[in-house]
N, C-alpha and C positions, 0 to 999 in steps of 0.2 A: 504494500499500499504506500502510495507516495505521501510526501509531507503535507501537500495541500489537502488531500482527502482526510488525513488525520486531524489537521487543523479545523476543517469544517465540522467534523464529528465532535470535536471538543467544544466548539462554539455552540453547536446545537444543544449538546448536553448541558452546558452551563446555562443557556437561555431557558431551557425547560425547568431546571432547578429554580432559577430566579423567578419564573412566572408561576410556578406551582402554588406558592403561597405568598401573596403579595399584601403587604401592609395591613396592619390591624386597625380597626376603627371602632370607637366607643358607640357610635350611632348604630352600627350593625348589631352589636351586642345588645344595646338597649331595645332595639326593635324585636329581637329574638326573645328577650326577657319579658317584654310586654305580652307577646303571644303566649309564652309559657305561663305567665301569671293568670291569664284568662281561664286556665284549667284548674286553678286552685281556689276553692270556695273560701270566702272570707278574706281574700287578699285586698289590700287597699292601695298599693303602689309598688313601684320598683325603682331602684337606683343602681347604676353600674359604675365601677371605677373607670379611670381613664387609661389604665395601662395593663397590658398582658405581662405580669411580673415574672412568669416562668417560661415564657416563649412557646407555650403549647397552642397558641391561637385562640385561647379562651380568656375572657375577662370575668372577674368576680363581680357578681351582682347580688343585691339583697332584695328579697320580696318581703314587703311589710304586710303584716296580717292584722286584722281587726281584733281580736281578743286572744292573741297567741304571740309567741316569740317569732321574730323574723326568720325567714328561711334563706340560707345561703345557696346560691346556684352559680354555675359557670356557664357563660354563653359565648358561642362562636363570634369572633370579631373580625374575621377576614372579609375584606371588601369583595374580592373575587379570587378564585383560585381554580386550578385544574385537578390536582391530586392532593390527597391528605388534607382535605378541607376541614376546618373547624366550624361546624354549623350547628344551629339549634342550641338547646340548653340541657344541662344535666345537673343533678344535685352535686353540690360540692362535697368531696370526701371530708369526713370528720377529721379535725386536726388533732394530732397526738402531742401531748406535752412531754418533753423529755426531762428526766430528773437530773 
């Protein structure tokens, strides 16, 4: 294989990786969180953070409840992507405190 063909293959592979998950956005997560909240009886609102702190494509959000403790969820924050997309919401795993 000649050098030009190898270079083209490398450029295409790098481009696919860069396009696959493109920038995160709080608005996308907030929209997903609002949809998720509609399915929770007694919810009164939702608020999402601005940052994906662990780089997994999800932003932490809090669903506020009328007579109960808030519920922590994580919602997909990627504007658009091709593979390995973080979409929708999921319950946030319980945090474990270390001694």
